[in-house]
Z-matrix of the N, CA and C atoms (Angstrom, degrees):
N
C 1 1.457
C 2 1.532 1 109.52
N 3 1.292 2 115.92 1 146.13
C 4 1.463 3 120.62 2 -177.93
C 5 1.524 4 110.77 3 -89.83
N 6 1.337 5 114.52 4 -175.09
C 7 1.458 6 120.55 5 -176.78
C 8 1.525 7 112.44 6 -59.59
N 9 1.338 8 116.54 7 -32.90
C 10 1.469 9 118.40 8 -177.97
C 11 1.524 10 111.12 9 -59.92
N 12 1.353 11 116.58 10 -37.00
C 13 1.461 12 119.22 11 -179.35
C 14 1.528 13 110.63 12 -71.49
N 15 1.323 14 117.33 13 -38.49
C 16 1.464 15 120.57 14 177.05
C 17 1.525 16 110.26 15 -60.04
N 18 1.339 17 115.91 16 -43.65
C 19 1.467 18 120.00 17 178.42
C 20 1.519 19 110.94 18 -64.48
N 21 1.326 20 116.26 19 -43.23
C 22 1.465 21 120.53 20 -179.36
C 23 1.531 22 110.56 21 -64.85
N 24 1.337 23 116.74 22 -39.00
C 25 1.457 24 121.28 23 179.16
C 26 1.527 25 111.04 24 -64.65
N 27 1.323 26 115.59 25 -39.04
C 28 1.470 27 119.87 26 178.55
C 29 1.526 28 110.58 27 -65.01
N 30 1.333 29 116.65 28 -40.93
C 31 1.463 30 120.76 29 178.16
C 32 1.529 31 110.17 30 -66.33
N 33 1.331 32 116.72 31 -37.19
C 34 1.466 33 121.28 32 177.62
C 35 1.525 34 110.67 33 -63.74
N 36 1.331 35 116.79 34 -39.43
C 37 1.460 36 121.04 35 177.71
C 38 1.517 37 110.47 36 -60.38
N 39 1.342 38 115.30 37 -44.39
C 40 1.464 39 120.53 38 179.34
C 41 1.534 40 111.09 39 -63.32
N 42 1.330 41 117.21 40 -47.82
C 43 1.463 42 121.42 41 -178.20
C 44 1.529 43 110.97 42 -62.07
N 45 1.329 44 116.20 43 -40.64
C 46 1.470 45 120.48 44 -179.95
C 47 1.522 46 110.69 45 -66.23
N 48 1.336 47 116.30 46 -42.87
C 49 1.461 48 120.20 47 -178.29
C 50 1.529 49 111.24 48 -65.30
N 51 1.317 50 116.98 49 -45.93
C 52 1.460 51 121.16 50 -178.72
C 53 1.527 52 111.30 51 -63.89
N 54 1.329 53 116.37 52 -45.68
C 55 1.466 54 120.45 53 -178.23
C 56 1.515 55 111.52 54 -69.60
N 57 1.334 56 116.30 55 -37.12
C 58 1.463 57 121.14 56 -175.51
C 59 1.521 58 112.49 57 -62.97
N 60 1.323 59 118.10 58 -23.91
C 61 1.465 60 120.58 59 -179.04
C 62 1.524 61 111.75 60 -56.69
N 63 1.327 62 115.84 61 -30.71
C 64 1.469 63 119.68 62 -178.22
C 65 1.523 64 112.13 63 -83.69
N 66 1.327 65 116.76 64 -13.64
C 67 1.469 66 120.12 65 -172.79
C 68 1.528 67 112.60 66 -128.74
N 69 1.339 68 117.79 67 17.34
C 70 1.463 69 120.23 68 -172.17
C 71 1.521 70 112.81 69 -64.27
N 72 1.328 71 117.50 70 -17.89
C 73 1.457 72 120.53 71 178.95
C 74 1.521 73 111.55 72 -65.98
N 75 1.329 74 117.20 73 -23.08
C 76 1.458 75 120.84 74 -167.75
C 77 1.527 76 114.80 75 -106.31
N 78 1.343 77 118.77 76 -34.63
C 79 1.460 78 119.51 77 -177.09
C 80 1.519 79 110.00 78 -160.53
N 81 1.329 80 116.55 79 172.55
C 82 1.462 81 122.28 80 -175.26
C 83 1.530 82 111.54 81 -86.19
N 84 1.326 83 115.25 82 154.42
C 85 1.460 84 120.84 83 177.74
C 86 1.527 85 110.79 84 -63.82
N 87 1.340 86 116.74 85 -29.09
C 88 1.466 87 119.85 86 179.98
C 89 1.531 88 111.40 87 -62.57
N 90 1.343 89 117.05 88 -32.43
C 91 1.460 90 120.16 89 177.20
C 92 1.521 91 110.92 90 -63.65
N 93 1.323 92 114.63 91 -40.37
C 94 1.465 93 120.27 92 -179.55
C 95 1.526 94 109.88 93 -67.62
N 96 1.329 95 116.43 94 -45.28
C 97 1.458 96 120.07 95 -179.79
C 98 1.525 97 111.33 96 -61.25
N 99 1.318 98 117.07 97 -43.41
C 100 1.465 99 120.32 98 179.73
C 101 1.524 100 111.34 99 -58.53
N 102 1.323 101 116.32 100 -39.79
C 103 1.463 102 120.29 101 177.75
C 104 1.527 103 111.18 102 -63.33
N 105 1.330 104 116.25 103 -39.48
C 106 1.466 105 120.85 104 179.77
C 107 1.531 106 111.11 105 -69.33
N 108 1.322 107 117.05 106 -38.31
C 109 1.465 108 120.64 107 178.78
C 110 1.523 109 110.18 108 -63.28
N 111 1.317 110 116.73 109 -40.52
C 112 1.472 111 120.39 110 177.25
C 113 1.524 112 110.03 111 -60.08
N 114 1.327 113 116.41 112 -42.19
C 115 1.471 114 120.34 113 179.26
C 116 1.525 115 110.29 114 -64.46
N 117 1.327 116 116.81 115 -41.80
C 118 1.469 117 121.09 116 179.59
C 119 1.525 118 110.70 117 -60.06
N 120 1.311 119 116.77 118 -45.36
C 121 1.468 120 121.05 119 -178.92
C 122 1.530 121 111.45 120 -65.46
N 123 1.316 122 116.46 121 -33.56
C 124 1.460 123 120.38 122 179.15
C 125 1.529 124 112.18 123 -73.61
N 126 1.328 125 115.47 124 -20.93
C 127 1.467 126 120.44 125 -177.27
C 128 1.526 127 110.92 126 -120.86
N 129 1.334 128 115.41 127 41.20
C 130 1.462 129 121.00 128 -176.30
C 131 1.525 130 112.03 129 -55.93
N 132 1.317 131 117.34 130 -44.85
C 133 1.460 132 120.55 131 -176.87
C 134 1.520 133 111.32 132 -59.37
N 135 1.324 134 116.37 133 -43.66
C 136 1.457 135 120.38 134 179.57
C 137 1.525 136 111.11 135 -65.82
N 138 1.350 137 116.35 136 -45.18
C 139 1.463 138 120.18 137 -177.75
C 140 1.531 139 110.95 138 -64.98
N 141 1.336 140 116.13 139 -39.69
C 142 1.474 141 119.40 140 178.77
C 143 1.523 142 111.18 141 -63.29
N 144 1.325 143 116.20 142 -34.70
C 145 1.466 144 118.74 143 179.33
C 146 1.518 145 111.13 144 -66.47
N 147 1.341 146 116.16 145 -24.98
C 148 1.460 147 120.40 146 179.10
C 149 1.524 148 112.41 147 -86.45
N 150 1.345 149 117.47 148 -36.91
C 151 1.461 150 121.16 149 -168.83
C 152 1.518 151 115.68 150 -114.31
N 153 1.307 152 117.87 151 -27.31
C 154 1.465 153 121.13 152 -173.92
C 155 1.520 154 110.39 153 -87.72
N 156 1.330 155 115.70 154 72.35
C 157 1.456 156 121.96 155 -177.65
C 158 1.521 157 109.95 156 -150.35
N 159 1.305 158 116.23 157 153.13
C 160 1.465 159 121.12 158 177.58
C 161 1.522 160 111.88 159 -87.77
N 162 1.326 161 116.80 160 -10.46
C 163 1.461 162 121.63 161 178.44
C 164 1.531 163 108.70 162 -77.46
N 165 1.338 164 116.76 163 108.75
C 166 1.461 165 120.56 164 -174.08
C 167 1.528 166 112.29 165 -64.00
N 168 1.338 167 116.75 166 -37.96
C 169 1.467 168 118.80 167 179.21
C 170 1.526 169 110.77 168 -64.48
N 171 1.329 170 115.53 169 -42.10
C 172 1.460 171 119.47 170 178.87
C 173 1.526 172 110.95 171 -66.58
N 174 1.336 173 115.35 172 -35.91
C 175 1.471 174 119.95 173 179.61
C 176 1.529 175 110.59 174 -66.72
N 177 1.343 176 116.41 175 -41.71
C 178 1.462 177 120.15 176 178.44
C 179 1.528 178 111.13 177 -64.52
N 180 1.320 179 115.51 178 -42.12
C 181 1.457 180 119.93 179 178.30
C 182 1.527 181 110.85 180 -63.80
N 183 1.335 182 115.36 181 -40.36
C 184 1.454 183 119.64 182 177.88
C 185 1.516 184 112.44 183 -65.28
N 186 1.332 185 116.13 184 -38.14
C 187 1.470 186 120.43 185 178.45
C 188 1.523 187 110.63 186 -63.87
N 189 1.338 188 116.18 187 -41.55
C 190 1.465 189 119.55 188 178.27
C 191 1.524 190 110.50 189 -63.85
N 192 1.335 191 115.70 190 -42.05
C 193 1.461 192 119.71 191 179.92
C 194 1.528 193 110.98 192 -64.16
N 195 1.333 194 116.39 193 -42.35
C 196 1.455 195 120.09 194 179.80
C 197 1.528 196 110.58 195 -65.80
N 198 1.333 197 116.23 196 -40.87
C 199 1.458 198 119.58 197 178.88
C 200 1.522 199 111.99 198 -60.60
N 201 1.308 200 115.91 199 -44.53
C 202 1.467 201 120.63 200 178.59
C 203 1.524 202 110.69 201 -63.00
N 204 1.330 203 116.33 202 -43.03
C 205 1.466 204 120.97 203 -179.09
C 206 1.521 205 111.28 204 -65.62
N 207 1.336 206 117.10 205 -46.40
C 208 1.461 207 120.66 206 -177.92
C 209 1.527 208 111.75 207 -67.00
N 210 1.312 209 116.88 208 -36.07
C 211 1.469 210 119.82 209 178.89
C 212 1.528 211 110.23 210 -64.72
N 213 1.323 212 116.55 211 -40.86
C 214 1.459 213 119.70 212 178.86
C 215 1.530 214 110.59 213 -68.00
N 216 1.337 215 116.60 214 -40.53
C 217 1.464 216 120.48 215 177.49
C 218 1.527 217 111.29 216 -64.52
N 219 1.337 218 115.85 217 -40.11
C 220 1.460 219 120.46 218 179.82
C 221 1.521 220 111.06 219 -62.65
N 222 1.320 221 116.03 220 -43.37
C 223 1.460 222 119.25 221 179.98
C 224 1.526 223 110.96 222 -65.58
N 225 1.313 224 116.06 223 -40.44
C 226 1.472 225 120.13 224 178.43
C 227 1.523 226 110.55 225 -62.67
N 228 1.331 227 116.39 226 -42.60
C 229 1.462 228 121.39 227 179.46
C 230 1.533 229 110.65 228 -64.43
N 231 1.331 230 116.66 229 -44.96
C 232 1.460 231 120.97 230 -178.86
C 233 1.524 232 111.32 231 -63.23
N 234 1.300 233 116.29 232 -43.01
C 235 1.467 234 119.89 233 179.87
C 236 1.526 235 110.60 234 -62.84
N 237 1.328 236 116.03 235 -42.27
C 238 1.467 237 119.95 236 -179.40
C 239 1.532 238 111.16 237 -67.23
N 240 1.352 239 116.38 238 -43.29
C 241 1.455 240 120.31 239 -178.84
C 242 1.524 241 111.31 240 -66.81
N 243 1.320 242 116.35 241 -40.31
C 244 1.468 243 119.98 242 177.59
C 245 1.526 244 110.26 243 -61.07
N 246 1.327 245 116.95 244 -43.73
C 247 1.464 246 120.65 245 179.53
C 248 1.527 247 111.02 246 -60.60
N 249 1.336 248 116.64 247 -40.27
C 250 1.459 249 120.69 248 179.20
C 251 1.526 250 111.44 249 -66.23
N 252 1.333 251 116.38 250 -41.63
C 253 1.457 252 120.85 251 -177.48
C 254 1.523 253 112.02 252 -69.03
N 255 1.331 254 116.47 253 -42.66
C 256 1.458 255 120.84 254 -178.49
C 257 1.518 256 111.07 255 -78.26
N 258 1.332 257 116.20 256 -33.74
C 259 1.454 258 120.58 257 178.58
C 260 1.503 259 114.18 258 96.51
N 261 1.321 260 117.59 259 51.45
C 262 1.457 261 120.66 260 175.92
C 263 1.514 262 109.19 261 -144.15
N 264 1.308 263 116.19 262 167.52
C 265 1.456 264 121.42 263 179.00
C 266 1.527 265 109.50 264 -86.85
N 267 1.325 266 116.22 265 150.20
C 268 1.462 267 119.79 266 -178.60
C 269 1.519 268 112.64 267 -57.27
N 270 1.340 269 116.98 268 -31.73
C 271 1.461 270 118.19 269 -179.60
C 272 1.526 271 112.07 270 -67.28
N 273 1.340 272 116.53 271 -12.49
C 274 1.462 273 120.70 272 178.08
C 275 1.523 274 112.84 273 -98.53
N 276 1.333 275 117.41 274 2.22
C 277 1.458 276 118.12 275 -175.88
C 278 1.523 277 110.02 276 -67.37
N 279 1.313 278 114.81 277 155.04
C 280 1.455 279 119.92 278 -174.91
C 281 1.514 280 110.98 279 -134.55
N 282 1.337 281 115.35 280 149.65
C 283 1.445 282 121.90 281 172.18
C 284 1.523 283 107.45 282 -115.02
N 285 1.321 284 117.10 283 168.16
C 286 1.446 285 119.49 284 -165.52
C 287 1.525 286 113.67 285 -129.22
N 288 1.322 287 117.28 286 77.75
C 289 1.460 288 118.28 287 171.43
C 290 1.518 289 108.64 288 -64.49
N 291 1.337 290 118.78 289 143.75
C 292 1.471 291 121.17 290 -175.25
C 293 1.527 292 113.91 291 -52.37
N 294 1.322 293 117.70 292 -30.87
C 295 1.461 294 120.04 293 -177.57
C 296 1.525 295 111.66 294 -64.98
N 297 1.331 296 118.50 295 -23.20
C 298 1.468 297 121.27 296 -177.32
C 299 1.520 298 112.75 297 -80.59
N 300 1.322 299 118.10 298 -28.41
C 301 1.464 300 120.31 299 -172.85
C 302 1.527 301 113.49 300 -59.92
N 303 1.342 302 119.95 301 -46.82
C 304 1.468 303 118.22 302 179.01
C 305 1.524 304 113.24 303 -60.84
N 306 1.327 305 117.52 304 -25.28
C 307 1.458 306 119.99 305 178.47
C 308 1.524 307 111.71 306 -79.07
N 309 1.319 308 116.22 307 -24.47
C 310 1.461 309 120.44 308 -177.77
C 311 1.524 310 112.96 309 -93.37
N 312 1.322 311 117.06 310 -34.83
C 313 1.457 312 120.78 311 -172.65
C 314 1.533 313 114.39 312 -57.86
N 315 1.336 314 120.68 313 -35.56
C 316 1.475 315 118.62 314 178.90
C 317 1.526 316 113.46 315 -58.33
N 318 1.349 317 117.68 316 -23.91
C 319 1.456 318 120.67 317 -177.77
C 320 1.535 319 112.77 318 -89.23
N 321 1.324 320 116.98 319 -14.85
C 322 1.460 321 120.19 320 -171.63
C 323 1.522 322 111.87 321 -64.02
N 324 1.339 323 116.71 322 -34.86
C 325 1.464 324 119.98 323 -177.89
C 326 1.527 325 111.95 324 -91.56
N 327 1.326 326 117.76 325 6.59
C 328 1.452 327 120.77 326 177.59
C 329 1.518 328 111.55 327 -76.70
N 330 1.324 329 116.49 328 168.83
C 331 1.462 330 119.86 329 178.42
C 332 1.519 331 110.13 330 -85.85
N 333 1.317 332 116.48 331 178.33
C 334 1.461 333 121.73 332 -176.50
C 335 1.526 334 111.12 333 -59.56
N 336 1.343 335 116.48 334 -39.73
C 337 1.466 336 119.86 335 -178.82
C 338 1.518 337 110.93 336 -61.84
N 339 1.347 338 117.02 337 -41.70
C 340 1.456 339 120.34 338 178.27
C 341 1.529 340 110.64 339 -64.97
N 342 1.333 341 116.65 340 -39.13
C 343 1.455 342 120.02 341 179.11
C 344 1.519 343 110.98 342 -64.30
N 345 1.332 344 116.37 343 -38.84
C 346 1.451 345 119.92 344 -179.90
C 347 1.524 346 111.38 345 -66.75
N 348 1.317 347 116.72 346 -30.14
C 349 1.452 348 120.64 347 -179.95
C 350 1.518 349 112.12 348 -67.08
N 351 1.340 350 117.33 349 -26.69
C 352 1.456 351 120.41 350 -178.42
C 353 1.520 352 112.12 351 -102.58
N 354 1.347 353 117.33 352 2.43
C 355 1.456 354 120.18 353 -177.57
C 356 1.524 355 110.40 354 -58.01
N 357 1.317 356 116.05 355 131.85
C 358 1.454 357 121.18 356 177.16
C 359 1.510 358 114.09 357 87.01
N 360 1.350 359 118.06 358 -9.47
C 361 1.455 360 119.48 359 178.45
C 362 1.523 361 110.13 360 -71.84
N 363 1.320 362 115.41 361 156.76
C 364 1.455 363 121.14 362 176.25
C 365 1.523 364 109.20 363 -101.35
N 366 1.329 365 116.10 364 150.90
C 367 1.457 366 119.10 365 -179.84
C 368 1.520 367 112.71 366 -114.84
N 369 1.317 368 117.95 367 -16.44
C 370 1.455 369 119.29 368 -176.80
C 371 1.517 370 112.84 369 -112.88
N 372 1.316 371 116.81 370 -7.93
C 373 1.452 372 119.15 371 -178.78
C 374 1.506 373 113.39 372 83.31
N 375 1.333 374 117.69 373 2.56
C 376 1.455 375 120.44 374 -179.42
C 377 1.509 376 111.32 375 -74.60
N 378 1.314 377 115.71 376 160.10
C 379 1.456 378 120.03 377 -177.90
C 380 1.523 379 112.60 378 -90.61
N 381 1.320 380 118.06 379 -17.86
C 382 1.462 381 120.82 380 -179.55
C 383 1.515 382 109.74 381 -104.84
N 384 1.350 383 117.52 382 156.06
C 385 1.461 384 120.18 383 -178.50
C 386 1.515 385 113.23 384 -55.60
N 387 1.336 386 117.50 385 -39.42
C 388 1.458 387 120.25 386 -177.36
C 389 1.522 388 111.85 387 -68.70
N 390 1.342 389 117.25 388 -16.83
C 391 1.464 390 120.40 389 178.93
C 392 1.523 391 111.33 390 -95.70
N 393 1.305 392 117.70 391 -13.81
C 394 1.450 393 120.26 392 178.76
C 395 1.505 394 109.56 393 -134.94
N 396 1.309 395 115.48 394 -58.15
C 397 1.455 396 120.41 395 171.45
C 398 1.512 397 114.41 396 86.74
N 399 1.303 398 115.42 397 157.93
C 400 1.445 399 123.19 398 171.70
C 401 1.521 400 107.25 399 -74.48
N 402 1.331 401 117.53 400 120.87
C 403 1.462 402 120.15 401 -171.63
C 404 1.524 403 112.84 402 -68.22
N 405 1.335 404 118.06 403 -27.92
C 406 1.462 405 119.67 404 176.96
C 407 1.520 406 109.94 405 -62.12
N 408 1.330 407 116.02 406 -43.31
C 409 1.461 408 120.87 407 178.05
C 410 1.518 409 110.33 408 -63.17
N 411 1.324 410 116.42 409 -44.83
C 412 1.459 411 120.20 410 -178.32
C 413 1.522 412 112.08 411 -64.35
N 414 1.333 413 117.45 412 -42.92
C 415 1.458 414 120.41 413 -179.98
C 416 1.520 415 111.49 414 -65.49
N 417 1.325 416 117.12 415 -35.83
C 418 1.464 417 121.30 416 176.11
C 419 1.525 418 109.36 417 -61.01
N 420 1.336 419 116.52 418 -46.98
C 421 1.463 420 121.04 419 179.36
C 422 1.525 421 111.03 420 -59.02
N 423 1.324 422 115.55 421 -48.12
C 424 1.466 423 120.04 422 -174.45
C 425 1.524 424 110.88 423 -66.70
N 426 1.318 425 117.49 424 -37.05
C 427 1.464 426 119.60 425 177.27
C 428 1.521 427 111.17 426 -60.66
N 429 1.323 428 116.95 427 -40.71
C 430 1.466 429 120.39 428 178.68
C 431 1.521 430 110.40 429 -66.08
N 432 1.336 431 116.79 430 -39.31
C 433 1.463 432 120.60 431 179.25
C 434 1.522 433 110.87 432 -67.82
N 435 1.323 434 117.65 433 -37.49
C 436 1.466 435 121.29 434 178.50
C 437 1.521 436 111.38 435 -61.81
N 438 1.317 437 116.82 436 -36.03
C 439 1.463 438 121.08 437 -179.21
C 440 1.520 439 111.95 438 -62.10
N 441 1.318 440 116.86 439 -21.27
C 442 1.462 441 121.07 440 -178.58
C 443 1.529 442 112.27 441 -90.22
N 444 1.321 443 117.08 442 -7.25
C 445 1.454 444 120.61 443 179.96
C 446 1.521 445 111.17 444 -78.77
N 447 1.323 446 115.25 445 160.25
C 448 1.460 447 121.07 446 170.42
C 449 1.534 448 108.28 447 -60.43
N 450 1.348 449 118.85 448 140.58
C 451 1.471 450 121.31 449 -178.21
C 452 1.526 451 113.45 450 -53.25
N 453 1.330 452 117.07 451 -37.22
C 454 1.464 453 119.67 452 -179.83
C 455 1.521 454 111.21 453 -68.15
N 456 1.327 455 116.38 454 -38.78
C 457 1.464 456 119.27 455 177.73
C 458 1.525 457 110.89 456 -66.33
N 459 1.332 458 115.98 457 -37.98
C 460 1.468 459 120.63 458 176.70
C 461 1.530 460 110.21 459 -61.80
N 462 1.335 461 115.24 460 -44.70
C 463 1.462 462 120.20 461 179.38
C 464 1.519 463 110.62 462 -62.98
N 465 1.319 464 116.58 463 -41.59
C 466 1.460 465 120.87 464 179.52
C 467 1.532 466 110.92 465 -58.15
N 468 1.331 467 116.68 466 -47.47
C 469 1.461 468 120.00 467 -179.23
C 470 1.526 469 111.21 468 -66.30
N 471 1.326 470 117.17 469 -35.05
C 472 1.462 471 120.18 470 178.64
C 473 1.534 472 109.91 471 -66.03
N 474 1.318 473 116.05 472 -42.97
C 475 1.464 474 119.35 473 178.94
C 476 1.523 475 111.38 474 -64.53
N 477 1.330 476 116.27 475 -39.02
C 478 1.461 477 120.56 476 -177.10
C 479 1.521 478 112.02 477 -72.40
N 480 1.328 479 117.51 478 -47.16
C 481 1.468 480 119.77 479 -169.08
C 482 1.531 481 114.55 480 -102.17
N 483 1.331 482 117.97 481 -19.36
C 484 1.456 483 119.07 482 179.34
C 485 1.533 484 110.70 483 -106.20
N 486 1.339 485 116.62 484 -46.12
C 487 1.454 486 120.35 485 179.67
C 488 1.524 487 111.62 486 -86.31
N 489 1.346 488 116.43 487 -12.40
C 490 1.473 489 123.30 488 175.58
C 491 1.530 490 112.39 489 59.64
N 492 1.331 491 116.44 490 41.45
C 493 1.459 492 120.47 491 174.71
C 494 1.519 493 110.16 492 -80.22
N 495 1.320 494 116.28 493 155.45
C 496 1.455 495 120.76 494 174.79
C 497 1.523 496 109.14 495 -79.81
N 498 1.340 497 116.05 496 167.07
C 499 1.466 498 118.24 497 178.42
C 500 1.528 499 110.68 498 -66.08
N 501 1.324 500 117.26 499 -30.69
C 502 1.465 501 120.12 500 177.47
C 503 1.529 502 109.97 501 -64.04
N 504 1.340 503 116.18 502 -43.11
C 505 1.465 504 120.43 503 179.44
C 506 1.531 505 110.84 504 -68.15
N 507 1.329 506 116.04 505 -39.92
C 508 1.460 507 119.80 506 178.72
C 509 1.518 508 110.92 507 -63.30
N 510 1.320 509 115.96 508 -42.70
C 511 1.463 510 120.62 509 179.75
C 512 1.527 511 110.68 510 -60.16
N 513 1.340 512 117.04 511 -40.20
C 514 1.469 513 121.16 512 178.96
C 515 1.519 514 111.12 513 -63.80
N 516 1.347 515 116.55 514 -44.60
C 517 1.464 516 120.95 515 -179.67
C 518 1.525 517 110.95 516 -62.35
N 519 1.332 518 116.21 517 -43.14
C 520 1.466 519 120.79 518 -176.32
C 521 1.526 520 112.70 519 -82.91
N 522 1.349 521 117.05 520 -13.53
C 523 1.456 522 120.21 521 -179.20
C 524 1.519 523 112.94 522 72.62
N 525 1.349 524 115.65 523 35.37
C 526 1.472 525 120.72 524 179.06
C 527 1.522 526 108.56 525 -129.41
N 528 1.318 527 116.38 526 173.23
C 529 1.461 528 120.28 527 177.11
C 530 1.525 529 110.14 528 -77.32
N 531 1.336 530 117.22 529 163.20
C 532 1.460 531 120.80 530 176.93
C 533 1.522 532 110.85 531 -62.91
N 534 1.336 533 116.28 532 -36.44
C 535 1.464 534 120.16 533 178.61
C 536 1.527 535 110.51 534 -61.56
N 537 1.323 536 115.55 535 -43.39
C 538 1.472 537 119.82 536 178.30
C 539 1.522 538 111.03 537 -65.93
N 540 1.336 539 117.05 538 -39.03
C 541 1.468 540 120.95 539 178.60
C 542 1.529 541 110.24 540 -61.73
N 543 1.338 542 116.51 541 -43.79
C 544 1.469 543 120.79 542 176.98
C 545 1.525 544 110.59 543 -61.35
N 546 1.330 545 116.63 544 -44.91
C 547 1.462 546 120.88 545 -177.62
C 548 1.529 547 111.07 546 -64.46
N 549 1.325 548 116.30 547 -42.96
C 550 1.459 549 119.96 548 179.91
C 551 1.535 550 110.39 549 -66.74
N 552 1.312 551 117.04 550 -36.59
C 553 1.472 552 121.81 551 177.37
C 554 1.522 553 110.67 552 -61.66
N 555 1.339 554 116.17 553 -49.46
C 556 1.469 555 120.04 554 -178.80
C 557 1.523 556 111.04 555 -64.27
N 558 1.330 557 116.11 556 -38.85
C 559 1.461 558 119.55 557 179.00
C 560 1.518 559 111.96 558 -65.97
N 561 1.330 560 117.27 559 -38.70
C 562 1.466 561 120.97 560 179.63
C 563 1.525 562 110.72 561 -65.26
N 564 1.332 563 117.14 562 -42.83
C 565 1.461 564 120.12 563 177.86
C 566 1.524 565 111.00 564 -63.34
N 567 1.332 566 116.08 565 -38.98
C 568 1.461 567 119.91 566 179.61
C 569 1.527 568 110.57 567 -65.01
N 570 1.333 569 117.24 568 -41.20
C 571 1.472 570 119.86 569 -179.74
C 572 1.530 571 111.33 570 -67.34
N 573 1.325 572 117.31 571 -36.23
C 574 1.464 573 119.78 572 176.34
C 575 1.519 574 110.06 573 -64.32
N 576 1.334 575 115.92 574 -45.72
C 577 1.462 576 120.48 575 179.92
C 578 1.517 577 111.23 576 -59.36
N 579 1.332 578 116.11 577 -44.63
C 580 1.462 579 120.33 578 179.73
C 581 1.525 580 110.92 579 -65.59
N 582 1.325 581 116.90 580 -39.20
C 583 1.460 582 120.83 581 -179.78
C 584 1.516 583 111.57 582 -64.68
N 585 1.330 584 116.18 583 -34.14
C 586 1.465 585 121.01 584 -177.43
C 587 1.521 586 113.22 585 -89.47
N 588 1.321 587 117.15 586 -3.64
C 589 1.457 588 119.09 587 177.12
C 590 1.511 589 114.43 588 97.94
N 591 1.328 590 117.58 589 -0.63
C 592 1.458 591 119.78 590 177.41
C 593 1.510 592 112.98 591 67.24
N 594 1.322 593 114.60 592 -144.29
C 595 1.449 594 119.23 593 -178.50
C 596 1.524 595 110.63 594 -78.57
N 597 1.315 596 116.03 595 177.25
C 598 1.460 597 121.06 596 -177.69
C 599 1.523 598 110.89 597 -50.71
N 600 1.343 599 117.90 598 133.03
C 601 1.463 600 120.62 599 -179.23
C 602 1.524 601 112.55 600 -72.79
N 603 1.331 602 117.20 601 -8.50
C 604 1.446 603 120.52 602 -176.60
C 605 1.523 604 111.75 603 -105.16
N 606 1.317 605 116.32 604 137.38
C 607 1.442 606 120.54 605 169.40
C 608 1.522 607 108.28 606 -78.48
N 609 1.318 608 116.79 607 165.99
C 610 1.460 609 119.79 608 178.68
C 611 1.522 610 110.74 609 -57.61
N 612 1.343 611 117.50 610 -38.99
C 613 1.460 612 121.15 611 -179.79
C 614 1.526 613 110.35 612 -63.52
N 615 1.350 614 117.33 613 -41.12
C 616 1.460 615 120.58 614 -179.42
C 617 1.528 616 111.37 615 -67.60
N 618 1.330 617 116.22 616 -37.07
C 619 1.460 618 119.53 617 177.59
C 620 1.520 619 109.97 618 -61.70
N 621 1.337 620 117.11 619 -42.54
C 622 1.456 621 121.24 620 179.16
C 623 1.525 622 110.58 621 -64.06
N 624 1.356 623 116.99 622 -37.81
C 625 1.460 624 120.39 623 178.61
C 626 1.522 625 110.45 624 -65.76
N 627 1.345 626 117.13 625 -39.83
C 628 1.451 627 120.75 626 177.97
C 629 1.522 628 110.75 627 -61.11
N 630 1.323 629 116.18 628 -41.28
C 631 1.456 630 120.35 629 -177.16
C 632 1.533 631 111.30 630 -67.94
N 633 1.340 632 116.32 631 -26.70
C 634 1.452 633 120.72 632 -179.27
C 635 1.519 634 111.94 633 -81.11
N 636 1.343 635 117.07 634 -23.02
C 637 1.475 636 121.08 635 -177.98
C 638 1.506 637 112.04 636 -67.24
């Protein structure tokens, strides 16, 4: 392979690593990169037109174009693979703005029957799945993210959202100040949000571009 493939492979590594941060709970970044490399090999003529040139300005422009394309492909692949692994349809996928987590967390420690009772409900009032989502899918995601938290942070969230203790009561149980309890609570929610990918990875403009493709 010539230099163009080395450059394309390096860009694929970057796109896989950046995209994988939102999906690391489910699979390795190497899986994402391998998928991108397969796409590159299938579209050699197009990639060479972007990278296989002595014109540095054209090469830089081509690299930016390839990076944008691979990042979008990586996200599409990750979303599809996650849906297959968890067992839901893409139209049911959900993103996690911080405002939604306190509404979902009380259900996370419930039993299967309680989860089934809320299946299909919306939590954000949005009209599309990504704005509200299938709650079974969301609770599955959050449970996996909770498993990655420090045990004390997990306990704190359980006391707050399932046992409905006040921060004063939580602070007493944990043997910390109320200020520390508040800080640990906010940090735990932030880590869950980051682990789950936060809000939708697409801007409104990108969503419109996807629909046009």
